[in-house]
N, CA and C atoms of all chains as a GROMACS GRO file, in nm:
protein
  588
    1UNK      N    1  -4.493   6.207  -6.664
    1UNK     CA    2  -4.582   6.142  -6.571
    1UNK      C    3  -4.682   6.234  -6.575
    2UNK      N    4  -4.867   6.162  -6.537
    2UNK     CA    5  -4.934   6.178  -6.533
    2UNK      C    6  -4.971   6.210  -6.376
    3UNK      N    7  -4.996   6.366  -6.327
    3UNK     CA    8  -5.076   6.400  -6.246
    3UNK      C    9  -5.195   6.411  -6.197
    4UNK      N   10  -5.239   6.300  -6.085
    4UNK     CA   11  -5.362   6.416  -6.056
    4UNK      C   12  -5.366   6.451  -5.894
    5UNK      N   13  -5.434   6.598  -5.888
    5UNK     CA   14  -5.397   6.618  -5.709
    5UNK      C   15  -5.583   6.659  -5.672
    6UNK      N   16  -5.583   6.461  -5.562
    6UNK     CA   17  -5.769   6.492  -5.504
    6UNK      C   18  -5.737   6.546  -5.438
    7UNK      N   19  -5.850   6.636  -5.408
    7UNK     CA   20  -5.909   6.799  -5.275
    7UNK      C   21  -5.911   6.695  -5.229
    8UNK      N   22  -5.912   6.651  -5.020
    8UNK     CA   23  -6.053   6.610  -4.977
    8UNK      C   24  -6.094   6.716  -4.813
    9UNK      N   25  -6.209   6.713  -4.765
    9UNK     CA   26  -6.232   6.759  -4.660
    9UNK      C   27  -6.318   6.668  -4.584
   10UNK      N   28  -6.226   6.623  -4.468
   10UNK     CA   29  -6.334   6.508  -4.365
   10UNK      C   30  -6.398   6.611  -4.264
   11UNK      N   31  -6.492   6.477  -4.192
   11UNK     CA   32  -6.559   6.566  -4.077
   11UNK      C   33  -6.530   6.529  -3.994
   12UNK      N   34  -6.506   6.628  -3.886
   12UNK     CA   35  -6.353   6.602  -3.810
   12UNK      C   36  -6.412   6.431  -3.749
   13UNK      N   37  -6.503   6.444  -3.681
   13UNK     CA   38  -6.525   6.235  -3.637
   13UNK      C   39  -6.534   6.129  -3.760
   14UNK      N   40  -6.462   6.194  -3.831
   14UNK     CA   41  -6.421   6.008  -3.938
   14UNK      C   42  -6.320   6.096  -3.937
   15UNK      N   43  -6.144   6.158  -3.859
   15UNK     CA   44  -6.022   6.201  -3.934
   15UNK      C   45  -5.933   6.031  -3.955
   16UNK      N   46  -5.949   6.004  -3.866
   16UNK     CA   47  -5.837   5.865  -3.788
   16UNK      C   48  -5.910   5.748  -3.863
   17UNK      N   49  -5.999   5.723  -3.923
   17UNK     CA   50  -6.147   5.609  -4.055
   17UNK      C   51  -6.036   5.717  -4.132
   18UNK      N   52  -6.039   5.808  -4.190
   18UNK     CA   53  -6.026   5.858  -4.280
   18UNK      C   54  -5.912   5.766  -4.335
   19UNK      N   55  -5.790   5.884  -4.294
   19UNK     CA   56  -5.722   5.802  -4.255
   19UNK      C   57  -5.606   5.678  -4.271
   20UNK      N   58  -5.726   5.604  -4.164
   20UNK     CA   59  -5.685   5.433  -4.188
   20UNK      C   60  -5.753   5.379  -4.326
   21UNK      N   61  -5.851   5.401  -4.387
   21UNK     CA   62  -5.861   5.341  -4.559
   21UNK      C   63  -5.779   5.398  -4.603
   22UNK      N   64  -5.742   5.588  -4.618
   22UNK     CA   65  -5.630   5.592  -4.731
   22UNK      C   66  -5.473   5.556  -4.686
   23UNK      N   67  -5.457   5.490  -4.562
   23UNK     CA   68  -5.363   5.420  -4.543
   23UNK      C   69  -5.320   5.266  -4.646
   24UNK      N   70  -5.438   5.231  -4.654
   24UNK     CA   71  -5.431   5.097  -4.683
   24UNK      C   72  -5.441   5.178  -4.834
   25UNK      N   73  -5.520   5.217  -4.909
   25UNK     CA   74  -5.506   5.267  -5.058
   25UNK      C   75  -5.350   5.325  -5.024
   26UNK      N   76  -5.314   5.387  -4.964
   26UNK     CA   77  -5.163   5.392  -5.083
   26UNK      C   78  -5.046   5.291  -5.075
   27UNK      N   79  -5.092   5.227  -4.938
   27UNK     CA   80  -4.974   5.112  -4.928
   27UNK      C   81  -4.967   4.977  -5.055
   28UNK      N   82  -5.151   4.985  -5.098
   28UNK     CA   83  -5.146   4.864  -5.219
   28UNK      C   84  -5.116   4.990  -5.388
   29UNK      N   85  -5.136   5.113  -5.375
   29UNK     CA   86  -5.138   5.208  -5.458
   29UNK      C   87  -4.992   5.200  -5.528
   30UNK      N   88  -4.912   5.206  -5.443
   30UNK     CA   89  -4.723   5.230  -5.466
   30UNK      C   90  -4.721   5.105  -5.492
   31UNK      N   91  -4.719   5.034  -5.514
   31UNK     CA   92  -4.733   4.832  -5.544
   31UNK      C   93  -4.766   4.817  -5.714
   32UNK      N   94  -4.892   4.972  -5.747
   32UNK     CA   95  -4.957   4.956  -5.867
   32UNK      C   96  -4.781   4.956  -6.028
   33UNK      N   97  -4.835   4.868  -6.110
   33UNK     CA   98  -4.741   4.906  -6.304
   33UNK      C   99  -4.725   5.068  -6.327
   34UNK      N  100  -4.603   5.093  -6.240
   34UNK     CA  101  -4.626   5.259  -6.339
   34UNK      C  102  -4.675   5.367  -6.209
   35UNK      N  103  -4.701   5.367  -6.107
   35UNK     CA  104  -4.677   5.426  -5.983
   35UNK      C  105  -4.614   5.513  -5.947
   36UNK      N  106  -4.640   5.588  -5.934
   36UNK     CA  107  -4.475   5.716  -5.926
   36UNK      C  108  -4.499   5.775  -5.798
   37UNK      N  109  -4.545   5.810  -5.758
   37UNK     CA  110  -4.602   5.856  -5.660
   37UNK      C  111  -4.711   5.881  -5.595
   38UNK      N  112  -4.792   5.858  -5.422
   38UNK     CA  113  -4.917   5.797  -5.450
   38UNK      C  114  -4.885   5.902  -5.235
   39UNK      N  115  -4.896   5.978  -5.291
   39UNK     CA  116  -4.812   6.124  -5.126
   39UNK      C  117  -4.969   6.161  -5.029
   40UNK      N  118  -4.978   6.154  -4.967
   40UNK     CA  119  -5.078   6.169  -4.877
   40UNK      C  120  -5.059   6.297  -4.783
   41UNK      N  121  -5.127   6.384  -4.762
   41UNK     CA  122  -5.032   6.534  -4.733
   41UNK      C  123  -5.225   6.519  -4.626
   42UNK      N  124  -5.183   6.644  -4.492
   42UNK     CA  125  -5.248   6.659  -4.409
   42UNK      C  126  -5.224   6.832  -4.376
   43UNK      N  127  -5.312   6.928  -4.399
   43UNK     CA  128  -5.278   7.074  -4.379
   43UNK      C  129  -5.266   7.092  -4.277
   44UNK      N  130  -5.192   7.157  -4.246
   44UNK     CA  131  -5.141   7.210  -4.074
   44UNK      C  132  -5.236   7.333  -4.011
   45UNK      N  133  -5.271   7.309  -4.052
   45UNK     CA  134  -5.396   7.473  -4.036
   45UNK      C  135  -5.532   7.343  -3.984
   46UNK      N  136  -5.561   7.253  -4.088
   46UNK     CA  137  -5.729   7.212  -4.093
   46UNK      C  138  -5.698   7.012  -4.169
   47UNK      N  139  -5.675   6.975  -3.969
   47UNK     CA  140  -5.665   6.882  -4.012
   47UNK      C  141  -5.770   6.780  -4.042
   48UNK      N  142  -5.850   6.833  -4.105
   48UNK     CA  143  -5.899   6.818  -4.194
   48UNK      C  144  -5.968   6.773  -4.279
   49UNK      N  145  -5.848   6.887  -4.388
   49UNK     CA  146  -5.821   6.893  -4.486
   49UNK      C  147  -5.644   6.761  -4.536
   50UNK      N  148  -5.770   6.742  -4.679
   50UNK     CA  149  -5.656   6.631  -4.709
   50UNK      C  150  -5.598   6.685  -4.822
   51UNK      N  151  -5.471   6.653  -4.960
   51UNK     CA  152  -5.454   6.646  -5.049
   51UNK      C  153  -5.386   6.498  -5.051
   52UNK      N  154  -5.451   6.419  -5.208
   52UNK     CA  155  -5.379   6.301  -5.226
   52UNK      C  156  -5.317   6.309  -5.397
   53UNK      N  157  -5.169   6.349  -5.394
   53UNK     CA  158  -5.065   6.352  -5.464
   53UNK      C  159  -5.010   6.219  -5.559
   54UNK      N  160  -5.089   6.163  -5.695
   54UNK     CA  161  -5.095   6.085  -5.701
   54UNK      C  162  -5.017   6.066  -5.888
   55UNK      N  163  -4.920   6.021  -5.863
   55UNK     CA  164  -4.838   6.007  -6.016
   55UNK      C  165  -4.820   5.865  -6.116
   56UNK      N  166  -4.893   5.866  -6.216
   56UNK     CA  167  -4.837   5.796  -6.229
   56UNK      C  168  -4.753   5.758  -6.385
   57UNK      N  169  -4.732   5.654  -6.421
   57UNK     CA  170  -4.595   5.646  -6.510
   57UNK      C  171  -4.726   5.711  -6.683
   58UNK      N  172  -4.772   5.664  -6.723
   58UNK     CA  173  -4.845   5.669  -6.894
   58UNK      C  174  -5.057   5.717  -6.816
   59UNK      N  175  -5.097   5.681  -6.921
   59UNK     CA  176  -5.256   5.694  -6.883
   59UNK      C  177  -5.262   5.605  -6.854
   60UNK      N  178  -5.308   5.539  -6.934
   60UNK     CA  179  -5.324   5.355  -6.886
   60UNK      C  180  -5.263   5.320  -6.767
   61UNK      N  181  -5.133   5.311  -6.686
   61UNK     CA  182  -5.143   5.344  -6.514
   61UNK      C  183  -5.216   5.397  -6.473
   62UNK      N  184  -5.260   5.519  -6.507
   62UNK     CA  185  -5.311   5.620  -6.436
   62UNK      C  186  -5.479   5.574  -6.386
   63UNK      N  187  -5.551   5.592  -6.536
   63UNK     CA  188  -5.643   5.439  -6.542
   63UNK      C  189  -5.670   5.343  -6.443
   64UNK      N  190  -5.537   5.198  -6.519
   64UNK     CA  191  -5.588   5.161  -6.409
   64UNK      C  192  -5.590   5.184  -6.252
   65UNK      N  193  -5.568   5.269  -6.187
   65UNK     CA  194  -5.601   5.248  -6.007
   65UNK      C  195  -5.712   5.217  -6.044
   66UNK      N  196  -5.790   5.338  -6.115
   66UNK     CA  197  -5.906   5.336  -6.080
   66UNK      C  198  -6.044   5.135  -6.124
   67UNK      N  199  -5.934   5.057  -6.123
   67UNK     CA  200  -6.037   4.946  -6.166
   67UNK      C  201  -5.991   4.838  -6.082
   68UNK      N  202  -5.818   4.895  -5.992
   68UNK     CA  203  -5.819   4.827  -5.879
   68UNK      C  204  -5.830   4.793  -5.739
   69UNK      N  205  -5.876   4.696  -5.709
   69UNK     CA  206  -5.914   4.658  -5.575
   69UNK      C  207  -5.992   4.734  -5.476
   70UNK      N  208  -5.812   4.760  -5.448
   70UNK     CA  209  -5.805   4.889  -5.314
   70UNK      C  210  -5.896   5.040  -5.312
   71UNK      N  211  -5.825   5.054  -5.433
   71UNK     CA  212  -5.914   5.145  -5.451
   71UNK      C  213  -6.051   5.172  -5.499
   72UNK      N  214  -6.114   5.093  -5.561
   72UNK     CA  215  -6.290   5.035  -5.494
   72UNK      C  216  -6.366   5.061  -5.385
   73UNK      N  217  -6.275   4.967  -5.299
   73UNK     CA  218  -6.293   4.988  -5.199
   73UNK      C  219  -6.289   5.112  -5.102
   74UNK      N  220  -6.203   5.182  -5.082
   74UNK     CA  221  -6.172   5.329  -5.056
   74UNK      C  222  -6.281   5.390  -5.138
   75UNK      N  223  -6.335   5.380  -5.252
   75UNK     CA  224  -6.416   5.486  -5.289
   75UNK      C  225  -6.483   5.440  -5.272
   76UNK      N  226  -6.554   5.326  -5.166
   76UNK     CA  227  -6.667   5.279  -5.158
   76UNK      C  228  -6.682   5.338  -5.037
   77UNK      N  229  -6.581   5.343  -4.898
   77UNK     CA  230  -6.550   5.337  -4.753
   77UNK      C  231  -6.545   5.513  -4.735
   78UNK      N  232  -6.508   5.564  -4.773
   78UNK     CA  233  -6.451   5.707  -4.810
   78UNK      C  234  -6.561   5.821  -4.785
   79UNK      N  235  -6.674   5.781  -4.859
   79UNK     CA  236  -6.734   5.903  -4.889
   79UNK      C  237  -6.815   5.922  -4.793
   80UNK      N  238  -6.861   5.882  -4.720
   80UNK     CA  239  -6.988   5.885  -4.543
   80UNK      C  240  -6.834   5.943  -4.453
   81UNK      N  241  -6.721   6.012  -4.472
   81UNK     CA  242  -6.705   6.105  -4.454
   81UNK      C  243  -6.606   6.255  -4.428
   82UNK      N  244  -6.665   6.215  -4.577
   82UNK     CA  245  -6.598   6.355  -4.638
   82UNK      C  246  -6.704   6.455  -4.616
   83UNK      N  247  -6.669   6.573  -4.569
   83UNK     CA  248  -6.819   6.669  -4.562
   83UNK      C  249  -6.808   6.688  -4.688
   84UNK      N  250  -6.764   6.723  -4.829
   84UNK     CA  251  -6.804   6.720  -4.873
   84UNK      C  252  -6.746   6.675  -5.028
   85UNK      N  253  -6.804   6.660  -5.142
   85UNK     CA  254  -6.714   6.595  -5.273
   85UNK      C  255  -6.636   6.591  -5.272
   86UNK      N  256  -6.532   6.544  -5.311
   86UNK     CA  257  -6.393   6.545  -5.328
   86UNK      C  258  -6.362   6.538  -5.435
   87UNK      N  259  -6.243   6.634  -5.467
   87UNK     CA  260  -6.197   6.681  -5.687
   87UNK      C  261  -6.076   6.683  -5.744
   88UNK      N  262  -6.079   6.623  -5.788
   88UNK     CA  263  -5.935   6.537  -5.868
   88UNK      C  264  -5.915   6.621  -5.979
   89UNK      N  265  -5.827   6.682  -5.949
   89UNK     CA  266  -5.769   6.842  -6.097
   89UNK      C  267  -5.640   6.723  -6.107
   90UNK      N  268  -5.655   6.729  -6.277
   90UNK     CA  269  -5.537   6.659  -6.319
   90UNK      C  270  -5.483   6.716  -6.414
   91UNK      N  271  -5.333   6.779  -6.388
   91UNK     CA  272  -5.214   6.824  -6.407
   91UNK      C  273  -5.190   6.819  -6.593
   92UNK      N  274  -5.064   6.924  -6.645
   92UNK     CA  275  -5.004   6.933  -6.707
   92UNK      C  276  -4.833   6.952  -6.632
   93UNK      N  277  -4.813   6.769  -6.625
   93UNK     CA  278  -4.702   6.784  -6.595
   93UNK      C  279  -4.507   6.796  -6.699
   94UNK      N  280  -4.448   6.966  -6.646
   94UNK     CA  281  -4.319   6.958  -6.713
   94UNK      C  282  -4.246   6.898  -6.728
   95UNK      N  283  -4.225   6.880  -6.515
   95UNK     CA  284  -4.088   6.818  -6.518
   95UNK      C  285  -4.082   6.711  -6.424
   96UNK      N  286  -4.047   6.567  -6.414
   96UNK     CA  287  -3.978   6.512  -6.467
   96UNK      C  288  -4.063   6.502  -6.589
   97UNK      N  289  -3.982   6.471  -6.708
   97UNK     CA  290  -4.076   6.505  -6.829
   97UNK      C  291  -4.070   6.356  -6.850
   98UNK      N  292  -4.045   6.249  -6.826
   98UNK     CA  293  -4.041   6.085  -6.849
   98UNK      C  294  -4.191   6.075  -6.778
   99UNK      N  295  -4.142   6.299  -4.468
   99UNK     CA  296  -4.078   6.319  -4.606
   99UNK      C  297  -4.119   6.516  -4.538
  100UNK      N  298  -4.093   6.597  -4.590
  100UNK     CA  299  -4.147   6.735  -4.561
  100UNK      C  300  -4.165   6.798  -4.724
  101UNK      N  301  -4.232   6.832  -4.765
  101UNK     CA  302  -4.394   6.858  -4.864
  101UNK      C  303  -4.434   7.026  -4.845
  102UNK      N  304  -4.331   7.089  -4.943
  102UNK     CA  305  -4.391   7.239  -4.958
  102UNK      C  306  -4.497   7.272  -5.117
  103UNK      N  307  -4.614   7.315  -5.098
  103UNK     CA  308  -4.663   7.300  -5.234
  103UNK      C  309  -4.697   7.495  -5.264
  104UNK      N  310  -4.533   7.496  -5.424
  104UNK     CA  311  -4.556   7.680  -5.474
  104UNK      C  312  -4.702   7.655  -5.552
  105UNK      N  313  -4.765   7.781  -5.533
  105UNK     CA  314  -4.828   7.798  -5.616
  105UNK      C  315  -4.814   7.934  -5.646
  106UNK      N  316  -4.831   7.970  -5.799
  106UNK     CA  317  -4.711   8.063  -5.941
  106UNK      C  318  -4.822   8.129  -6.052
  107UNK      N  319  -4.846   8.192  -6.031
  107UNK     CA  320  -4.973   8.288  -6.084
  107UNK      C  321  -4.864   8.333  -6.249
  108UNK      N  322  -4.823   8.337  -6.383
  108UNK     CA  323  -4.734   8.356  -6.389
  108UNK      C  324  -4.808   8.504  -6.500
  109UNK      N  325  -4.738   8.564  -6.556
  109UNK     CA  326  -4.853   8.677  -6.667
  109UNK      C  327  -4.807   8.642  -6.802
  110UNK      N  328  -4.927   8.616  -6.895
  110UNK     CA  329  -4.923   8.562  -7.027
  110UNK      C  330  -4.791   8.543  -7.072
  111UNK      N  331  -4.798   8.623  -7.108
  111UNK     CA  332  -4.663   8.742  -7.217
  111UNK      C  333  -4.469   8.596  -7.148
  112UNK      N  334  -4.421   8.593  -6.998
  112UNK     CA  335  -4.385   8.539  -6.925
  112UNK      C  336  -4.358   8.435  -6.920
  113UNK      N  337  -4.476   8.336  -6.966
  113UNK     CA  338  -4.464   8.182  -6.919
  113UNK      C  339  -4.386   8.099  -6.992
  114UNK      N  340  -4.339   8.134  -7.111
  114UNK     CA  341  -4.191   8.071  -7.147
  114UNK      C  342  -4.115   8.092  -7.104
  115UNK      N  343  -4.033   8.173  -7.084
  115UNK     CA  344  -3.968   8.275  -6.901
  115UNK      C  345  -3.932   8.164  -6.831
  116UNK      N  346  -4.069   8.165  -6.740
  116UNK     CA  347  -4.086   8.084  -6.666
  116UNK      C  348  -3.995   7.924  -6.645
  117UNK      N  349  -4.106   7.908  -6.749
  117UNK     CA  350  -4.108   7.727  -6.780
  117UNK      C  351  -3.925   7.769  -6.803
  118UNK      N  352  -3.875   7.870  -6.844
  118UNK     CA  353  -3.673   7.746  -6.871
  118UNK      C  354  -3.632   7.825  -6.752
  119UNK      N  355  -3.623   7.904  -6.660
  119UNK     CA  356  -3.613   7.948  -6.515
  119UNK      C  357  -3.640   7.854  -6.429
  120UNK      N  358  -3.740   7.768  -6.448
  120UNK     CA  359  -3.780   7.693  -6.342
  120UNK      C  360  -3.675   7.533  -6.378
  121UNK      N  361  -3.713   7.531  -6.519
  121UNK     CA  362  -3.613   7.387  -6.579
  121UNK      C  363  -3.478   7.376  -6.494
  122UNK      N  364  -3.437   7.496  -6.554
  122UNK     CA  365  -3.242   7.497  -6.524
  122UNK      C  366  -3.283   7.463  -6.328
  123UNK      N  367  -3.427   7.539  -6.232
  123UNK     CA  368  -3.426   7.532  -6.074
  123UNK      C  369  -3.377   7.414  -6.081
  124UNK      N  370  -3.524   7.297  -6.205
  124UNK     CA  371  -3.587   7.153  -6.103
  124UNK      C  372  -3.471   7.153  -6.168
  125UNK      N  373  -3.390   7.142  -6.279
  125UNK     CA  374  -3.258   7.035  -6.289
  125UNK      C  375  -3.117   6.964  -6.197
  126UNK      N  376  -3.115   7.077  -6.101
  126UNK     CA  377  -3.019   7.122  -6.001
  126UNK      C  378  -3.080   7.090  -5.911
  127UNK      N  379  -3.251   7.115  -5.873
  127UNK     CA  380  -3.293   7.066  -5.727
  127UNK      C  381  -3.326   6.904  -5.738
  128UNK      N  382  -3.308   6.838  -5.826
  128UNK     CA  383  -3.326   6.695  -5.812
  128UNK      C  384  -3.244   6.614  -5.799
  129UNK      N  385  -3.113   6.707  -5.739
  129UNK     CA  386  -2.953   6.638  -5.774
  129UNK      C  387  -2.927   6.644  -5.565
  130UNK      N  388  -3.014   6.724  -5.512
  130UNK     CA  389  -3.016   6.805  -5.435
  130UNK      C  390  -2.962   6.661  -5.320
  131UNK      N  391  -2.922   6.625  -5.163
  131UNK     CA  392  -2.947   6.586  -5.127
  131UNK      C  393  -3.060   6.583  -5.008
  132UNK      N  394  -3.098   6.446  -4.985
  132UNK     CA  395  -3.248   6.427  -4.967
  132UNK      C  396  -3.345   6.493  -5.078
  133UNK      N  397  -3.326   6.523  -5.217
  133UNK     CA  398  -3.495   6.543  -5.236
  133UNK      C  399  -3.515   6.472  -5.321
  134UNK      N  400  -3.656   6.381  -5.308
  134UNK     CA  401  -3.756   6.288  -5.380
  134UNK      C  402  -3.823   6.375  -5.467
  135UNK      N  403  -3.898   6.522  -5.484
  135UNK     CA  404  -4.021   6.513  -5.552
  135UNK      C  405  -3.960   6.667  -5.560
  136UNK      N  406  -3.936   6.656  -5.747
  136UNK     CA  407  -3.885   6.840  -5.779
  136UNK      C  408  -4.025   6.913  -5.916
  137UNK      N  409  -4.137   6.848  -5.876
  137UNK     CA  410  -4.235   6.805  -5.975
  137UNK      C  411  -4.310   6.987  -6.042
  138UNK      N  412  -4.244   7.011  -6.187
  138UNK     CA  413  -4.403   7.148  -6.245
  138UNK      C  414  -4.494   7.104  -6.273
  139UNK      N  415  -4.576   7.137  -6.239
  139UNK     CA  416  -4.730   7.087  -6.292
  139UNK      C  417  -4.752   7.252  -6.350
  140UNK      N  418  -4.851   7.194  -6.477
  140UNK     CA  419  -4.895   7.283  -6.516
  140UNK      C  420  -5.056   7.312  -6.507
  141UNK      N  421  -5.159   7.415  -6.485
  141UNK     CA  422  -5.296   7.393  -6.477
  141UNK      C  423  -5.307   7.384  -6.577
  142UNK      N  424  -5.438   7.269  -6.614
  142UNK     CA  425  -5.479   7.231  -6.799
  142UNK      C  426  -5.571   7.350  -6.866
  143UNK      N  427  -5.647   7.419  -6.814
  143UNK     CA  428  -5.676   7.521  -6.858
  143UNK      C  429  -5.661   7.642  -6.813
  144UNK      N  430  -5.535   7.681  -6.733
  144UNK     CA  431  -5.510   7.804  -6.716
  144UNK      C  432  -5.336   7.744  -6.738
  145UNK      N  433  -5.293   7.784  -6.905
  145UNK     CA  434  -5.107   7.781  -6.842
  145UNK      C  435  -4.993   7.887  -6.794
  146UNK      N  436  -5.057   8.024  -6.777
  146UNK     CA  437  -4.983   8.076  -6.642
  146UNK      C  438  -5.024   8.000  -6.524
  147UNK      N  439  -5.076   8.000  -6.489
  147UNK     CA  440  -5.083   7.840  -6.384
  147UNK      C  441  -5.033   7.731  -6.294
  148UNK      N  442  -4.918   7.748  -6.167
  148UNK     CA  443  -4.812   7.649  -6.198
  148UNK      C  444  -4.866   7.588  -6.096
  149UNK      N  445  -4.788   7.509  -6.050
  149UNK     CA  446  -4.795   7.435  -5.869
  149UNK      C  447  -4.619   7.342  -5.935
  150UNK      N  448  -4.547   7.415  -5.816
  150UNK     CA  449  -4.409   7.314  -5.793
  150UNK      C  450  -4.429   7.208  -5.658
  151UNK      N  451  -4.464   7.144  -5.655
  151UNK     CA  452  -4.420   7.072  -5.591
  151UNK      C  453  -4.266   7.017  -5.564
  152UNK      N  454  -4.241   7.017  -5.429
  152UNK     CA  455  -4.140   6.993  -5.395
  152UNK      C  456  -4.095   6.902  -5.240
  153UNK      N  457  -4.042   6.840  -5.276
  153UNK     CA  458  -3.997   6.708  -5.078
  153UNK      C  459  -3.975   6.661  -5.135
  154UNK      N  460  -3.868   6.735  -4.945
  154UNK     CA  461  -3.714   6.672  -4.905
  154UNK      C  462  -3.707   6.553  -4.842
  155UNK      N  463  -3.614   6.419  -4.811
  155UNK     CA  464  -3.649   6.392  -4.745
  155UNK      C  465  -3.657   6.413  -4.531
  156UNK      N  466  -3.588   6.538  -4.476
  156UNK     CA  467  -3.537   6.554  -4.383
  156UNK      C  468  -3.544   6.748  -4.374
  157UNK      N  469  -3.636   6.833  -4.326
  157UNK     CA  470  -3.683   6.947  -4.236
  157UNK      C  471  -3.489   6.987  -4.310
  158UNK      N  472  -3.429   7.000  -4.265
  158UNK     CA  473  -3.290   7.066  -4.341
  158UNK      C  474  -3.238   7.043  -4.426
  159UNK      N  475  -3.274   6.868  -4.523
  159UNK     CA  476  -3.261   6.939  -4.657
  159UNK      C  477  -3.359   7.045  -4.776
  160UNK      N  478  -3.395   7.050  -4.701
  160UNK     CA  479  -3.554   7.136  -4.724
  160UNK      C  480  -3.491   7.296  -4.746
  161UNK      N  481  -3.416   7.249  -4.608
  161UNK     CA  482  -3.424   7.407  -4.612
  161UNK      C  483  -3.286   7.467  -4.659
  162UNK      N  484  -3.200   7.409  -4.679
  162UNK     CA  485  -3.075   7.358  -4.700
  162UNK      C  486  -3.050   7.406  -4.921
  163UNK      N  487  -3.197   7.388  -4.925
  163UNK     CA  488  -3.237   7.384  -5.127
  163UNK      C  489  -3.247   7.540  -5.087
  164UNK      N  490  -3.271   7.658  -4.964
  164UNK     CA  491  -3.319   7.745  -5.026
  164UNK      C  492  -3.166   7.827  -5.015
  165UNK      N  493  -3.043   7.716  -4.954
  165UNK     CA  494  -2.912   7.820  -4.956
  165UNK      C  495  -2.832   7.820  -5.121
  166UNK      N  496  -2.902   7.747  -5.205
  166UNK     CA  497  -2.828   7.686  -5.330
  166UNK      C  498  -2.850   7.795  -5.441
  167UNK      N  499  -2.722   7.848  -5.522
  167UNK     CA  500  -2.697   7.889  -5.624
  167UNK      C  501  -2.866   7.913  -5.757
  168UNK      N  502  -2.832   7.774  -5.759
  168UNK     CA  503  -2.928   7.734  -5.819
  168UNK      C  504  -3.101   7.834  -5.790
  169UNK      N  505  -3.159   7.778  -5.674
  169UNK     CA  506  -3.304   7.813  -5.559
  169UNK      C  507  -3.293   8.014  -5.607
  170UNK      N  508  -3.145   8.050  -5.527
  170UNK     CA  509  -3.145   8.175  -5.498
  170UNK      C  510  -3.117   8.274  -5.661
  171UNK      N  511  -3.032   8.156  -5.763
  171UNK     CA  512  -3.090   8.268  -5.881
  171UNK      C  513  -3.298   8.239  -5.979
  172UNK      N  514  -3.324   8.144  -5.956
  172UNK     CA  515  -3.497   8.112  -6.004
  172UNK      C  516  -3.537   8.224  -5.848
  173UNK      N  517  -3.529   8.260  -5.764
  173UNK     CA  518  -3.625   8.306  -5.716
  173UNK      C  519  -3.549   8.486  -5.762
  174UNK      N  520  -3.381   8.572  -5.787
  174UNK     CA  521  -3.426   8.612  -5.867
  174UNK      C  522  -3.487   8.695  -5.978
  175UNK      N  523  -3.456   8.568  -6.051
  175UNK     CA  524  -3.496   8.542  -6.242
  175UNK      C  525  -3.665   8.611  -6.238
  176UNK      N  526  -3.742   8.542  -6.177
  176UNK     CA  527  -3.856   8.464  -6.175
  176UNK      C  528  -4.021   8.598  -6.119
  177UNK      N  529  -3.943   8.674  -6.054
  177UNK     CA  530  -4.094   8.771  -5.969
  177UNK      C  531  -4.072   8.805  -6.052
  178UNK      N  532  -4.058   8.881  -6.156
  178UNK     CA  533  -4.106   8.954  -6.266
  178UNK      C  534  -4.172   8.911  -6.320
  179UNK      N  535  -4.173   8.791  -6.356
  179UNK     CA  536  -4.302   8.740  -6.400
  179UNK      C  537  -4.386   8.684  -6.354
  180UNK      N  538  -4.470   8.734  -6.289
  180UNK     CA  539  -4.536   8.722  -6.191
  180UNK      C  540  -4.652   8.756  -6.194
  181UNK      N  541  -4.785   8.697  -6.182
  181UNK     CA  542  -4.863   8.758  -6.202
  181UNK      C  543  -4.868   8.811  -6.040
  182UNK      N  544  -4.849   8.745  -5.944
  182UNK     CA  545  -4.884   8.790  -5.750
  182UNK      C  546  -4.759   8.738  -5.740
  183UNK      N  547  -4.731   8.740  -5.572
  183UNK     CA  548  -4.683   8.690  -5.488
  183UNK      C  549  -4.676   8.567  -5.530
  184UNK      N  550  -4.607   8.429  -5.537
  184UNK     CA  551  -4.585   8.354  -5.526
  184UNK      C  552  -4.630   8.273  -5.374
  185UNK      N  553  -4.693   8.192  -5.336
  185UNK     CA  554  -4.703   8.118  -5.196
  185UNK      C  555  -4.698   7.943  -5.228
  186UNK      N  556  -4.639   7.902  -5.063
  186UNK     CA  557  -4.599   7.840  -5.067
  186UNK      C  558  -4.652   7.753  -4.935
  187UNK      N  559  -4.690   7.706  -4.982
  187UNK     CA  560  -4.780   7.612  -4.837
  187UNK      C  561  -4.694   7.417  -4.841
  188UNK      N  562  -4.671   7.445  -4.714
  188UNK     CA  563  -4.539   7.306  -4.593
  188UNK      C  564  -4.700   7.224  -4.579
  189UNK      N  565  -4.694   7.131  -4.578
  189UNK     CA  566  -4.855   7.054  -4.525
  189UNK      C  567  -4.716   6.886  -4.481
  190UNK      N  568  -4.800   6.827  -4.361
  190UNK     CA  569  -4.788   6.769  -4.276
  190UNK      C  570  -4.802   6.608  -4.402
  191UNK      N  571  -4.725   6.564  -4.428
  191UNK     CA  572  -4.730   6.443  -4.503
  191UNK      C  573  -4.749   6.296  -4.413
  192UNK      N  574  -4.837   6.269  -4.432
  192UNK     CA  575  -4.884   6.131  -4.363
  192UNK      C  576  -4.785   5.982  -4.404
  193UNK      N  577  -4.829   6.013  -4.552
  193UNK     CA  578  -4.718   5.928  -4.615
  193UNK      C  579  -4.688   5.959  -4.727
  194UNK      N  580  -4.560   5.886  -4.800
  194UNK     CA  581  -4.478   5.787  -4.710
  194UNK      C  582  -4.403   5.875  -4.638
  195UNK      N  583  -4.391   5.737  -4.524
  195UNK     CA  584  -4.353   5.753  -4.384
  195UNK      C  585  -4.234   5.807  -4.332
  196UNK      N  586  -4.144   5.774  -4.472
  196UNK     CA  587  -4.022   5.782  -4.431
  196UNK      C  588  -3.948   5.881  -4.510
   0.00000   0.00000   0.00000
């Protein structure tokens, strides 16, 4: 499984809009081939701090996500909502092994 | 869904033992009632840095994990392998909503 954790810091005045844009991306992403997780987490202490936890069965599936219309629309909409540039960190997934 | 991200820093000489102890915990945890994710991730740049990504359907399911024999055994075995105390961070899971 190929996992990326994306860290996002959103400006307080854009939190609702960010959640709505990310919901649309989430709903389409979980229908993609090979998608295993697309969890959207909000920090309990800082509501402007989000984590997108994305996992795909293969590296090709993960890469194909970047070419989808819903991802491209999300990528277009959200930068102006962010307090700083988002950071995506890929991990070596030990378990599950499939 | 109730999500906790556990950050662990393992001493270099204990990495293999830590992975083995965590594999046992993983294999039993994914069979628990309400378990949705129990992903074990390793940092690509720092092989001693791990993330346990744990999700349960209800807060009760998440709490029950702490009373299982496999969790208690893991909790007993791993502290001596760690370079510093582990940190578990609970999140507000926005999506999925079930």
